[in-house]
N, C-alpha and C positions, 0 to 999 in steps of 0.2 A: 508560486510566488513566495518570496520570503516574508518573514514576520514584519520587517521594516516597511515594505510596500503595502502590506495589508493594513498596518496601522495608519499609514499615510492616507489610504483610501477612506478609512473610517473617519478620519478627522477633516477631510477636505469637503465633506458635505454630500448632500443627497444627489446633486447633479452627477457627480462622478459615479456614484454607486448605481444610479439608474442607467447611465450610459453602459456600464459594465454588466447590466442585468443581474445585479446582486442587491442584497439588503444589508443593512448594518448588522442584523442578527446573524446572517450567514458569515460575514467577515469576523465578527466577534466569536463565533463558534470555532473558526479556524485558529484565531489568535489564542484562545484559551484551551485548545486541545492539548492534553498531556498524555492521552492514551496511546499505547503502542498498537500497530496494526494487528489484525487477527489472522492466524494461519491455521487452516483446518485441513485434516487429512494426513498430517505428518507430525511426528513427535520428536522433540530434541533428543539426541544421542541414541536413537533407536536404530536397529539394524533391520532392513527389509530384504527378504529373500525373493526379490523380484528383478526383472530386467529394466523396469521403469516404474516411476511412481508419480501419480498425478495428485496435486493438492491445490488448495484454493486460498486466496488472500483478499482481505477486505479491510477498510478503515472507515470510520464515521464520516470523515471529510473527503477522502480520496487518497489514492496512492501516487506518490511521486516517482519512485523507482522500485523495481524488483531486480535483484541481482542474484544470479545462480552461479556459484563458483567464481565470483568476481566479474561475471559478464552481465551487463545490463540487458534485460529482456524487453521485447515489445509487449506492451500491455494488451492482454487479450481478455476482454470482459465477457462473462457468461450471460447470455440473453434470456434463458429460461431455466426452469427446474429448481431443484433444491439449492443450488449455489448461484441463483440469479444475482447479478450485480457484483459478484466476486470476480476476481481475476484468476484465470486458470494457468497453472504452471506444471510442466512435466519434466521430471529429472530422469536422465538416461545414463549418466556416468556411473560406471561401476566403481565401488569404493566410497571414499569420504565425499560428501556433498555439503555445501553451505549455502543457505538461502538468507539474504538480508533484504528486508522490506522497509522502505522509508515512506512516511506519509508527507503531506504538504507542509507540516509544521516540524519536519525533521525528527519526529519520533521514530525510533528504529526498533525492529525485532529481528533477531538472528537465531536460526536453528541450524544444527548440524545433524546429519544422518548418513547412514551407509546403505548402499544397494549391493 
């Protein structure tokens, strides 16, 4: 949801928030979020001598989109282990790769790397 609709929910009262199974605190957390998503397992401008590279993405509120080389990926959340609740991404394209992650509040993080 965009910020406008989040603010509308926050100001329309408790009934709307309860119906949507959310609290004012949850909505305010999203509205005030200024932090970019976190990407682990890949570094910006690094060259990896591999055929593929798996890395992980997370945000305090949640991810809206993950794009790899301009293509929107299906969100695949890890269910257990070290990266539980992160989204798993695997890049396989030889050469330059770009990953752009956007959270629910439109904060973006972009990394470029080579395989």
